[in-house]
KOLNU-117479 format. One line per 5 residues: number of its first residue (from 1); for each residue x, z, y of C-alpha. Coordinates in nm, 3 decimals, decimal comma. Layout:
NUM = X:Z:Y  ...
//
This chain:
1 = 2,442:1,610:1,156  2,186:1,411:1,058  1,920:1,615:1,210  2,071:1,434:1,511  2,110:1,066:1,405
6 = 1,725:1,111:1,333  1,632:1,224:1,673  1,820:0,908:1,803  1,642:0,702:1,537  1,277:0,855:1,669
11 = 1,385:0,820:2,021  1,451:0,436:1,978  1,137:0,382:1,736  0,908:0,514:2,007  1,083:0,274:2,260
16 = 1,061:0,010:2,029  0,697:0,089:1,973  0,604:0,091:2,323  0,767:-0,246:2,409  0,596:-0,370:2,118
21 = 0,258:-0,223:2,194  0,297:-0,354:2,542  0,357:-0,690:2,440  0,066:-0,701:2,252  -0,165:-0,532:2,495
26 = -0,102:-0,800:2,770  -0,142:-1,082:2,477  -0,455:-0,956:2,359  -0,564:-0,906:2,755  -0,418:-1,286:2,826
31 = -0,248:-1,098:3,123  0,094:-1,244:3,227  0,407:-1,036:3,130  0,597:-0,994:3,435  0,991:-0,948:3,310
36 = 1,250:-0,873:3,565  1,614:-1,060:3,636  1,399:-1,417:3,651  1,340:-1,368:3,254  1,039:-1,577:3,117
41 = 0,880:-1,326:2,858  0,569:-1,597:2,876  0,766:-1,861:2,731  0,916:-1,645:2,464  0,629:-1,424:2,330
46 = 0,411:-1,746:2,318  0,641:-1,967:2,161  0,641:-2,147:1,831  0,875:-1,883:1,692  0,668:-1,571:1,814
51 = 0,525:-1,515:1,435  0,669:-1,450:1,092  0,420:-1,513:0,839  0,154:-1,605:1,022  0,166:-1,251:1,234
56 = 0,265:-1,233:1,602  0,651:-1,049:1,616  0,516:-0,742:1,816  0,268:-0,676:1,535  0,535:-0,654:1,296
61 = 0,724:-0,438:1,561  0,448:-0,192:1,584  0,435:-0,178:1,218  0,803:-0,137:1,165  0,864:0,099:1,455
66 = 0,538:0,318:1,358  0,622:0,381:1,018  0,999:0,459:1,132  0,827:0,711:1,388  0,658:0,891:1,092
71 = 0,874:0,907:0,836  1,162:1,000:1,055  0,915:1,294:1,218  0,874:1,390:0,847  1,264:1,399:0,815
76 = 1,309:1,600:1,063  1,079:1,876:0,979  1,102:1,820:0,586  1,460:1,763:0,548  1,420:1,735:0,128
81 = 1,220:1,385:0,212  1,542:1,246:0,385  1,723:1,264:0,027  1,476:1,069:-0,138  1,450:0,687:-0,219
86 = 1,242:0,660:0,067  1,510:0,705:0,301  1,704:0,471:0,113  1,425:0,173:0,143  1,362:0,256:0,511
91 = 1,744:0,211:0,581  1,762:-0,140:0,414  1,434:-0,241:0,606  1,636:-0,137:0,944  1,906:-0,317:0,860
96 = 1,720:-0,652:0,787  1,526:-0,547:1,130  1,833:-0,544:1,294  1,974:-0,900:1,140  1,615:-1,048:1,221
101 = 1,631:-0,935:1,562  1,987:-1,079:1,623  1,873:-1,410:1,470  1,560:-1,397:1,733  1,828:-1,322:1,998
106 = 2,014:-1,621:1,874  1,664:-1,835:1,910  1,620:-1,733:2,256  1,971:-1,814:2,322  1,979:-2,188:2,137
111 = 1,629:-2,283:2,067  1,445:-2,171:2,378  1,689:-2,117:2,648  1,492:-1,853:2,770  1,519:-1,480:2,796
116 = 1,256:-1,212:2,739  1,425:-0,893:2,856  1,146:-0,715:2,666  1,236:-0,846:2,377  1,623:-0,804:2,432
121 = 1,516:-0,437:2,502  1,336:-0,412:2,135  1,639:-0,567:1,998  1,867:-0,319:2,173  1,609:-0,030:2,020
126 = 1,689:-0,179:1,650  2,042:-0,219:1,713  2,029:0,156:1,823  1,858:0,246:1,493  2,094:0,036:1,282
131 = 2,412:0,199:1,431  2,213:0,573:1,428  2,163:0,501:1,060  2,543:0,355:0,996  2,674:0,666:1,163
136 = 2,445:0,874:0,923  2,576:0,714:0,613  2,969:0,719:0,727  2,909:1,074:0,803
//
């Protein structure tokens, strides 16, 4: 059963990495982010809240999602790794990533009063990862 949860986590991590890389690429090359649904991604990704410990959030996202891709690929192909302390630590980090994405969604709503659909999609990826972890832990 864990195998299917790992595949869900892998898919969500790949989507999250792609989103983070897309934002990073556009910021690095000074390209305007075009967001659907009349949202203002530019205002959000260039706000005072777009960095954590001085590092752009999209870089943190690429690191987080990249590590998940590597580890959960290992977990799929070398299942005994999934029963180690590594799996527990990655799970705890994913819980904090989920909570942080909730906080950032709140910031968009309350402080920035702008929405970034790309950021919300990344938060959705983080939520899917969190729910898959909880499902795996409960079953």
